[in-house]
N, C-alpha and C positions, 0 to 999 in steps of 0.2 A: 512596513513589515509588519508578520505574525507577533503578538506578543508570547511570551513562554506560557500564561494561561491557556491562551488561545491553541497554542500547539498543543500542549497536553491534553485540552479537550478533544481536539482532532484524532491523537494518536489514540487514545481509549474508545473514544465510540467508534471509529475504525475498526481496531480488534474486536469489542464486544461483539458490535454487529457481524463482522466477519464471521467469528465463532460460531456463534448463533447459524448462519446460514451453512458456515464449511463444513461442521461436524457431523453430522445426519445425512448430507450428501456424499462426503466422502467415504463416510460408512458404508451406505447403499453402492456406492458405484463399486468399490474395491472387495466389497465381502467381506469387511474387517470390521471386528468388534467396536462397539462405539468407544468402548474405553481407549481403547489404542489409540481410534484415530484424534479421540480427544485429549491424550497425554501429546500426541505429535503437533495436534492444534495448540494446543498451550504453550510448549515450548516455543512452538514458531511464532505464536502471538506474542509472546515475550521477547523473544528476538526481534520480532519484526516490529513492535514496539519504539523499542532501543533504534535500529536502524530506521524506523519512520521519521523519528525525531531529527536523529541526525543530521541524515539525506536531506530533509526539506528544508530544513536550515542551511546547509550548506547550498542545496538548489537557489533557494532563495537569496542568498548572498550572490551569488554567483551572477543571477539573474540581473540582480540590482547595481553589481559590478560594470555588467556587459551591457544590460540594456537599460538600466534608469529607472527599471519598473519588476515589480513582481505578477505582474499581469502577464497570463499563461495565454499565447496563442493555438488555435488548436495542434499545430503539429508542437511545440514543445509541450503542450500537456500530453500527447501520445508520446513523445523524447522522455519525456518525466516518468510516468508511469512503467512506460519497458524498462527505464535505467533502474528503476526502483528495483522493480521484480526480478530481474536478472540478480542484480547483487544479494539477494535475500534465498535466490535459489543456489549460488555456490554457497553461501554459507550454511543453509539447510541441507544439501544431501548426503553427507556423512553421517549426519543423527539420522536421517531418515531410514537411510540401509541399517545401519547399528541396531536402532530399537524396535524397527521391524522384522529383522533378521532376513532380510531383502539382499541381492546383489544390487552392484551400485547401476545397475543396467534396469531393474526394476526400481529401483527409489529416482532413479531420473526420470523416469515413466508418470512415477507418481507425484515426484515435484515438478514437473513440466504441468501435470494436468493441473496441481493445487496454483503452482503460478498463475495456469490459464484463468483459471477460476478468479483470483484474486487479482489479475490484469483488470479482467472485465467490470469486477465490481470497484477496484480503486478507481477506476475511472469515474464510474457514475458515483461513487460515493463523493469523491473530491469535486465534481462538478455541483453536486448537491449542496454540498459545505460549503462552496465558495459563493452560492447563489444564497442559502441561510445565514451566513456569516463573511459578507464582502468586507473589502478594505476599504476605508474611505478614499486612500489615491486611487480606487478604481473607477469612482465615480465621476472623478474630475478628468479622468485620462478617455472614459467611455463617452460623456456628456458633448452634442454638438453645440458648436459656440451660435448663441442667441443671435438673430437674425435682424 
């Protein structure tokens, strides 16, 4: 399993790169001032960072318990990403509506758009992160026996 230090590196790098991509894109798409999107982004990133740490720790413990490894198959990787974003969407909806002064419906559309962006981003970020920082147990699991 990943160390606390590795989990912190993962969470912070995920949010910093995500904010750098998200803020100007969302400002352009929704015709909102970059400062307002920036505040939503920073609050979202702060909540997401905490959620990221707790969620991934819990997910890894469940994988270790039920599968005996934290190595994710493609279906598990997809489920992992979708469930993470769903939890975050539920948590952020009231804040987005309140801060931007929009209806819950408008906030839901925005939140779904944000979640869609982060869903795709998280999938590729986590795949890259796992390749750049693999766990030793994975090389033992994926190596074919010598013949």
